[in-house]
C-alpha positions in Angstrom: -76.3 15.3 -1.5 -79.5 18.0 -1.1 -80.2 20.4 -3.9 -81.6 23.7 -2.3 -82.4 27.6 -2.9 -78.9 29.3 -2.5 -78.9 32.0 0.5 -76.6 35.2 0.6 -74.7 33.0 3.2 -73.5 30.8 0.3 -72.0 33.9 -1.4 -68.1 33.0 -0.1 -68.1 29.0 -1.6 -70.2 30.1 -4.7 -67.3 32.7 -5.3 -64.8 30.0 -5.0 -66.6 27.9 -7.1 -66.9 30.4 -9.8 -63.1 32.2 -9.4 -61.8 28.9 -10.2 -63.2 29.3 -13.5 -62.4 32.5 -13.7 -58.4 32.0 -13.2 -58.6 28.5 -14.9 -60.8 28.7 -17.8 -62.4 30.9 -21.0 -65.9 30.3 -19.6 -67.1 32.9 -17.7 -65.3 35.8 -19.9 -64.3 37.6 -16.5 -60.9 38.5 -15.8 -60.9 39.1 -12.3 -61.9 37.1 -9.3 -65.2 38.1 -7.6 -65.4 38.6 -4.1 -68.0 37.2 -1.3 -69.2 40.4 -1.2 -70.0 40.5 -5.5 -71.2 37.5 -5.1 -73.5 38.1 -2.5 -75.2 41.3 -4.6 -75.3 38.1 -7.4 -77.5 36.4 -5.4 -79.4 38.8 -4.0 -80.6 40.3 -7.2 -80.8 37.2 -9.0 -83.4 35.2 -6.3 -85.6 38.1 -6.4 -86.8 36.6 -9.9 -85.0 33.7 -10.5 -83.7 30.4 -8.8 -80.6 30.1 -7.5 -79.9 26.4 -6.3 -76.8 24.9 -4.7 -76.0 21.1 -4.1 -74.5 20.8 -1.1 -73.4 17.9 1.5 -72.5 18.3 5.1 -72.7 22.1 4.1 -70.0 21.9 1.6 -71.4 23.1 -1.4 -70.0 20.9 -4.7 -71.9 23.3 -7.5 -74.8 25.7 -8.0 -77.1 26.5 -10.9 -79.3 29.6 -11.5 -81.3 31.3 -14.0 -81.1 34.9 -15.1 -83.3 37.0 -17.7 -81.8 36.2 -21.2 -83.1 39.6 -22.8 -85.1 42.6 -22.2 -86.9 42.5 -25.2 -91.0 41.4 -25.2 -90.6 38.9 -27.5 -87.7 36.9 -24.6 -90.5 37.3 -21.4 -90.3 33.6 -21.5 -86.7 32.6 -21.9 -84.0 32.5 -19.2 -80.4 31.9 -19.5 -79.4 29.2 -17.2 -76.1 28.2 -15.7 -74.3 25.7 -13.5 -71.1 25.7 -11.9 -69.4 22.3 -10.4 -66.6 22.4 -8.5 -63.8 20.8 -10.6 -62.5 18.0 -8.9 -66.3 16.8 -9.0 -67.4 17.0 -12.7 -68.7 13.7 -14.1 -70.4 12.8 -10.5 -73.7 13.5 -11.9 -74.0 17.1 -9.6 -75.2 19.1 -12.8 -77.7 17.0 -14.1 -79.3 17.0 -10.3 -78.9 21.1 -10.5 -80.3 21.5 -14.2 -83.1 19.0 -12.9 -84.0 20.9 -10.0 -83.9 24.3 -11.8 -86.0 23.5 -15.0 -88.3 22.1 -12.3 -88.3 25.5 -10.4 -88.3 27.7 -13.8 -91.6 25.5 -15.0 -93.3 26.8 -12.0 
């Protein structure tokens, strides 16, 4: 498995992973699935300032992790909110750990 920076081209697979959580859990606090176009916009916005990573093998994305601004107040300037999503059937395989390790490495830079 390879962990790399996400690109706009990954949006379709990332949206599919995220939409599972929208439709099957309460984790996201969203109620409607997101489109690939919406996900492209989100990825584009995030990668301007923060890391957005995917874990893949043979061009199949198994999960992703990213960081965003936590709060806009000056006291939080060195804080970030982090998220990780894994294909549901691939939980407990170490994918989230790989993503978090790389994400925290990127954030420390």
